[in-house]
C-alpha positions as CSV (number, residue, x, y, z in Angstrom):
1,M,-12.0,45.0,22.2
2,R,-15.2,44.4,20.7
3,R,-17.9,43.2,23.3
4,T,-19.6,39.7,22.1
5,K,-23.5,39.2,22.5
6,K,-23.9,35.5,21.8
7,D,-24.9,33.6,24.8
8,Y,-22.3,30.3,24.5
9,Y,-23.7,29.0,27.5
10,E,-27.2,28.8,26.1
11,I,-26.1,27.9,22.9
12,L,-24.6,24.7,24.5
13,G,-27.2,24.4,27.2
14,V,-24.8,24.0,30.1
15,P,-24.6,26.7,33.5
16,R,-21.9,29.1,33.6
17,N,-20.3,27.4,36.1
18,A,-19.9,23.9,33.9
19,T,-16.6,21.8,34.4
20,K,-14.9,21.0,31.0
21,E,-16.3,17.8,31.2
22,Q,-19.8,19.1,31.0
23,I,-19.1,21.0,28.0
24,D,-17.7,18.4,26.3
25,A,-20.4,16.2,26.6
26,A,-23.0,18.7,25.8
27,F,-21.0,19.8,22.8
28,A,-20.8,16.0,21.7
29,K,-24.5,15.5,21.7
30,L,-25.7,18.6,20.2
31,A,-22.8,17.6,17.2
32,M,-24.8,14.1,17.2
33,K,-28.0,15.7,16.5
34,W,-26.9,18.8,14.1
35,H,-23.9,17.4,12.0
36,P,-25.1,17.9,8.7
37,D,-24.4,14.4,7.5
38,R,-26.9,13.2,10.1
39,V,-29.5,15.2,8.8
40,P,-32.3,14.6,6.1
41,P,-31.2,17.0,2.9
42,E,-34.3,19.4,3.6
43,K,-32.8,19.7,7.3
44,K,-29.5,20.6,5.8
45,E,-29.3,23.8,5.9
46,E,-30.6,24.9,9.4
47,A,-28.0,21.8,10.4
48,E,-25.1,23.9,9.1
49,R,-26.3,26.8,10.5
50,R,-26.7,25.4,13.7
51,F,-23.4,23.4,13.8
52,K,-21.2,26.3,12.9
53,E,-22.8,27.9,16.4
54,I,-22.5,25.1,18.4
55,S,-18.9,24.6,17.1
56,E,-18.1,28.4,17.9
57,A,-19.7,28.3,21.0
58,Y,-17.4,24.9,21.9
59,S,-14.1,26.9,20.8
60,V,-14.4,29.6,23.5
61,L,-16.0,27.7,26.2
62,S,-13.5,24.9,26.0
63,D,-10.7,26.9,26.1
64,P,-9.8,28.2,29.5
65,E,-8.0,32.0,28.3
66,K,-10.6,32.4,26.0
67,R,-13.7,31.6,28.6
68,R,-11.9,34.0,31.0
69,L,-12.2,36.8,28.2
70,Y,-15.6,35.8,27.7
71,D,-16.8,36.0,30.8
72,M,-15.5,39.6,31.4
73,G,-17.7,40.2,28.3
74,V,-14.8,40.5,25.7
75,D,-14.7,39.0,22.6
76,P,-12.0,36.2,22.7
77,E,-10.8,35.7,19.4
78,G,-9.8,39.3,19.7
79,G,-8.4,39.1,22.9
80,A,-6.7,35.8,23.3
81,P,-4.4,35.8,20.2
82,G,-2.7,31.8,20.3
83,G,-5.3,30.3,21.8
84,A,-6.2,26.7,20.6
85,T,-9.3,27.1,17.8
86,Y,-11.5,24.5,16.8
87,D,-12.2,24.3,13.3
88,F,-15.2,21.7,12.9
89,S,-15.9,22.4,9.3
90,G,-15.7,19.5,6.7
91,M,-15.0,17.0,9.7
92,G,-17.0,13.7,10.4
93,L,-18.2,13.3,13.7
94,E,-15.8,10.5,14.5
95,E,-12.7,13.1,13.5
96,I,-14.2,15.6,15.9
97,F,-14.6,13.1,18.6
98,E,-11.1,11.9,18.1
99,R,-10.1,15.4,18.3
100,I,-11.8,16.4,21.4
101,F,-11.6,13.1,23.6
102,G,-8.4,11.5,21.8
103,R,-8.7,7.8,20.3
104,G,-9.9,5.4,22.3
105,F,-11.7,7.6,25.0
106,G,-14.2,5.9,27.7
107,G,-15.3,3.0,25.1
108,F,-15.3,5.4,21.8
109,E,-14.4,2.9,19.7
110,D,-17.3,0.3,20.6
111,I,-19.9,3.4,20.7
112,F,-19.2,4.5,17.5
113,S,-20.0,1.8,15.5
114,D,-22.6,-0.4,18.1
115,V,-24.7,2.4,19.2
116,F,-24.4,5.9,16.9
117,G,-24.6,3.9,13.4
118,F,-21.4,4.9,12.0
119,H,-18.1,3.2,11.9
120,R,-14.6,3.9,12.9
121,R,-11.8,4.0,10.4
122,R,-10.1,0.4,10.8
123,V,-6.9,0.7,13.1
124,E,-5.5,-3.1,12.7
125,R,-5.1,-3.6,8.7
126,E,-6.8,-6.6,7.4
127,E,-5.6,-9.7,7.4
128,D,-2.9,-10.5,5.0
129,L,-3.3,-13.8,3.9
130,D,-0.7,-13.9,1.1
131,V,2.9,-15.4,0.7
132,Y,5.4,-13.9,-1.1
133,V,8.3,-15.4,-3.2
134,D,11.4,-13.7,-5.1
135,V,12.4,-15.3,-8.0
136,N,15.8,-14.2,-9.8
137,L,15.3,-14.8,-13.6
138,S,17.7,-13.9,-16.5
139,L,17.1,-11.9,-19.6
140,E,16.3,-15.0,-21.7
141,E,13.7,-16.3,-19.2
142,I,12.2,-13.2,-19.4
143,V,12.0,-13.0,-23.1
144,R,11.1,-16.9,-23.3
145,G,8.9,-17.7,-20.2
146,T,10.4,-20.4,-17.7
147,V,9.1,-23.0,-15.1
148,K,10.7,-22.5,-12.0
149,R,10.7,-25.0,-8.8
150,I,9.4,-22.7,-5.9
151,G,9.7,-23.6,-2.4
152,Y,7.7,-21.5,0.1
153,R,6.1,-22.0,3.5
154,R,2.0,-21.5,4.2
155,R,-0.2,-21.7,6.7
156,V,-3.3,-24.2,6.8
157,L,-6.2,-25.4,8.9
158,C,-4.8,-27.7,11.7
159,P,-5.6,-31.3,10.6
160,R,-6.3,-32.4,13.5
161,C,-8.7,-30.1,15.3
162,G,-9.8,-28.8,11.8
163,G,-9.3,-25.1,12.7
164,A,-11.6,-25.4,15.6
165,G,-8.0,-24.7,18.2
166,V,-9.8,-27.6,20.7
167,E,-10.3,-31.0,21.1
168,N,-13.7,-32.4,22.6
169,P,-15.6,-29.3,21.6
170,R,-18.5,-28.3,23.9
171,V,-20.5,-25.2,24.3
172,C,-19.2,-22.4,25.8
173,G,-20.7,-21.6,29.6
174,T,-19.7,-17.9,29.0
175,C,-21.9,-16.8,25.9
176,G,-24.0,-20.2,25.8
177,G,-22.8,-20.7,21.9
178,T,-23.3,-17.4,20.6
179,G,-19.7,-16.5,20.6
180,R,-21.0,-13.1,21.8
181,V,-21.0,-11.5,25.2
182,R,-22.7,-7.9,26.0
183,R,-21.7,-5.8,28.8
184,Q,-23.2,-2.2,30.1
185,Q,-20.5,0.4,29.7
186,G,-20.9,4.2,31.1
187,T,-20.0,7.4,29.1
188,I,-20.6,11.0,29.3
189,F,-23.5,10.0,27.3
190,G,-25.1,7.8,29.8
191,F,-24.7,3.8,29.8
192,F,-24.9,1.5,26.7
193,V,-24.7,-2.1,25.7
194,I,-21.7,-3.1,24.2
195,E,-21.8,-6.0,22.2
196,R,-18.2,-8.3,21.9
197,P,-16.8,-11.5,20.9
198,C,-16.6,-14.0,23.5
199,P,-13.1,-13.7,25.8
200,T,-14.0,-17.4,26.6
201,C,-14.2,-18.9,23.3
202,G,-12.6,-16.2,21.1
203,G,-16.0,-15.8,19.1
204,T,-16.6,-19.7,18.5
205,G,-19.1,-20.2,20.7
206,T,-17.4,-23.5,21.4
207,T,-14.6,-24.6,24.2
208,G,-12.5,-27.8,25.1
209,D,-9.3,-29.1,25.4
210,R,-6.0,-27.2,23.8
211,C,-5.5,-29.0,20.5
212,T,-2.0,-30.9,21.3
213,R,-1.2,-29.9,17.4
214,C,-1.7,-26.5,16.8
215,G,-1.5,-25.7,20.2
216,G,-5.1,-23.9,20.4
217,K,-4.0,-21.8,17.2
218,G,-6.7,-24.0,15.0
219,Y,-3.4,-23.8,12.2
220,V,-0.2,-25.1,11.7
221,Y,2.4,-24.2,8.8
222,E,3.4,-26.5,6.0
223,E,6.4,-26.4,3.7
224,V,5.4,-26.5,0.0
225,E,7.5,-27.0,-3.5
226,E,5.8,-27.0,-6.8
227,D,6.7,-26.3,-10.1
228,L,5.2,-23.4,-11.4
229,E,5.2,-21.0,-14.7
230,I,6.4,-17.7,-14.9
231,P,4.9,-16.3,-18.5
232,A,7.0,-14.4,-20.9
233,G,7.1,-11.1,-20.8
234,V,7.1,-10.3,-17.0
235,L,9.9,-7.5,-16.4
236,D,11.8,-6.9,-13.1
237,G,9.7,-5.9,-9.9
238,Q,6.5,-7.3,-11.5
239,K,4.5,-9.8,-9.9
240,V,3.0,-12.9,-10.9
241,V,-0.1,-14.3,-8.8
242,Y,-1.5,-17.6,-8.1
243,R,-4.8,-17.6,-6.3
244,G,-5.5,-19.9,-3.8
245,R,-1.9,-21.1,-2.7
246,G,-1.4,-18.8,0.2
247,H,-2.4,-18.6,3.9
248,V,-5.7,-20.3,5.1
249,G,-7.3,-17.2,7.7
250,R,-10.7,-16.4,8.5
251,S,-11.5,-14.7,5.0
252,G,-10.2,-18.0,3.0
253,R,-7.4,-18.5,1.5
254,G,-5.0,-15.9,0.4
255,R,-2.5,-15.9,-2.7
256,L,0.7,-16.7,-3.6
257,V,2.7,-13.9,-5.2
258,I,6.1,-14.2,-7.1
259,R,8.1,-11.0,-7.3
260,V,10.2,-11.1,-10.4
261,H,13.7,-9.7,-9.9
262,E,15.5,-9.3,-13.4
263,K,19.4,-10.8,-13.2
264,P,22.1,-8.3,-14.7
265,H,23.0,-9.5,-18.3
266,N,26.8,-9.3,-19.4
267,R,25.8,-8.9,-23.4
268,F,22.6,-7.5,-23.2
269,K,20.4,-4.3,-21.4
270,R,16.6,-3.8,-21.5
271,R,14.9,-0.7,-22.3
272,E,11.6,-1.3,-21.0
273,R,10.5,-4.0,-23.7
274,D,13.3,-3.1,-26.2
275,V,16.7,-5.0,-25.8
276,I,20.2,-3.0,-26.6
277,Y,23.0,-5.1,-27.8
278,T,26.1,-3.5,-27.6
279,A,28.3,-4.7,-31.0
280,E,32.3,-4.0,-31.1
281,I,33.6,-2.9,-34.1
282,S,36.8,-2.0,-35.4
283,P,38.1,1.3,-36.7
284,A,38.4,0.0,-40.0
285,R,34.9,-1.6,-40.2
286,A,33.6,1.6,-38.6
287,V,35.1,3.5,-41.4
288,L,34.3,0.9,-44.1
289,G,30.9,-0.4,-42.9
290,G,30.3,-4.1,-43.5
291,E,28.4,-6.7,-42.2
292,I,28.6,-8.4,-38.7
293,G,26.6,-11.2,-36.9
294,V,24.6,-10.1,-33.8
295,P,23.3,-12.7,-31.5
296,D,19.3,-12.6,-30.3
297,L,17.7,-13.5,-27.1
298,E,16.9,-17.0,-28.8
299,G,20.4,-17.9,-28.6
300,G,20.6,-17.4,-32.6
301,V,22.8,-15.0,-34.7
302,V,21.5,-12.6,-37.1
303,K,23.5,-10.7,-39.8
304,V,23.1,-6.9,-39.9
305,K,24.8,-4.3,-41.8
306,V,27.3,-1.8,-40.4
307,P,26.7,1.3,-42.3
308,R,30.0,3.6,-43.4
309,G,31.6,6.0,-40.7
310,V,29.2,4.6,-37.9
311,Q,29.8,7.0,-34.7
312,H,30.7,5.4,-31.3
313,G,27.1,4.8,-29.1
314,E,25.4,5.1,-32.6
315,V,22.2,2.9,-32.7
316,F,22.3,1.6,-36.2
317,T,20.2,-1.4,-36.3
318,R,16.6,-2.0,-35.2
319,L,15.3,-5.5,-35.7
320,K,11.4,-5.3,-35.0
321,G,9.9,-8.1,-32.7
322,R,13.2,-9.6,-31.2
323,G,12.7,-7.8,-27.6
324,V,10.7,-8.6,-24.8
325,P,7.0,-9.6,-25.5
326,D,4.1,-7.8,-23.4
327,P,2.1,-10.6,-21.7
328,K,-1.0,-9.1,-22.0
329,T,-1.0,-8.3,-26.0
330,G,1.8,-10.6,-27.2
331,K,3.6,-7.7,-29.1
332,R,7.2,-7.7,-28.5
333,G,9.4,-5.0,-28.5
334,D,12.8,-4.5,-30.9
335,L,16.4,-5.5,-30.5
336,L,18.4,-2.5,-31.0
337,V,22.5,-2.5,-31.7
338,E,24.5,-0.3,-31.0
339,A,28.2,0.5,-32.1
340,R,31.2,0.1,-29.7
341,I,34.3,1.1,-31.2
342,R,37.2,-0.8,-30.3
343,I,40.1,0.6,-30.6
344,P,43.3,-1.8,-30.4
345,T,45.5,-1.8,-27.3
346,E,48.0,-4.0,-29.0
347,I,49.2,-4.2,-32.8
348,S,51.4,-5.6,-34.9
349,K,54.1,-4.0,-36.8
350,R,52.4,-4.3,-40.2
351,E,49.3,-2.8,-38.7
352,R,51.5,-0.2,-37.0
353,K,53.0,0.9,-40.4
354,L,49.3,1.4,-42.1
355,Y,48.2,3.3,-39.2
356,E,51.3,5.6,-39.5
357,E,50.3,6.1,-43.2
358,L,46.9,6.6,-42.7
359,L,48.1,9.4,-40.3
360,K,50.6,11.1,-42.5
361,L,47.5,11.3,-45.2
362,E,45.4,12.9,-42.2
363,E,48.1,15.6,-41.5
364,Q,48.3,16.5,-45.3
365,P,47.4,19.7,-46.1
């Protein structure tokens, strides 16, 4: 086995009998000093070298088996397969500390942002003030646009307390009206002063009697019904957004988001902004061709020509600009006419005779 010459204890600045907690703390302090993201550009090269060095030292001394081999003078990477390896390259300090100490260790969530000058990733999602309503529309309503009576429930400021949550407000005795309190917190790095929202007033700076209308929440719910326009061309799964009609919250008022769902149609089917109409055509019309009437989405009827010998499933006509409009450009898709050869299941005696004569002609050599 290879011998290792680096003095990892000296690199981390800890005694040879250092505990795991002392090794963690020493690495954390050095990582904050030498992390490449925390030094000026002229020191970046040196920082990368030093950071790699302290990471290597920590990788060995934080692992009991690797540390035992190292203390014996044996290269732990060659003598301890399967041991934990810490590769901190490309990681930010927050991610490194979470990996070592775990999420929420010793008040780190506050220290990261209040003391060390960088911010943790948000654990909680931002306040969602939007109200969502599902609306079912027919294909005709989608093509023409429509006005729908929309009912929904939204949160608004309590009209009794104005959103304060209290009546007869007075200055909070805990924070003195600042809305913030400070406390000293001990960590592996020493003692730090942490500032947080006041637990008594919730950061408002005032206290008082709990509002009898909202129960101290500062908001109530109201039922709303209003006629709202759904523009032409909004397709299945798309959303129509009305700003300023959602919930009230700390960051203002949210949006009303209408999610459009398209109802199945018994005569038309949609392909993006084109609409397909399936026309039933008799065998005789399919053979001889001719003219038929095709309904459009505006309720009218359009005359189209059926070519001779049209086949089942063939799209034989495209009517430009009679499909679904694009709400951004106003340009409409097309109306496509597809042939469906209708085979009769019941025929008259005369029809039977004619079909028999036609069959004889087809069977003649």
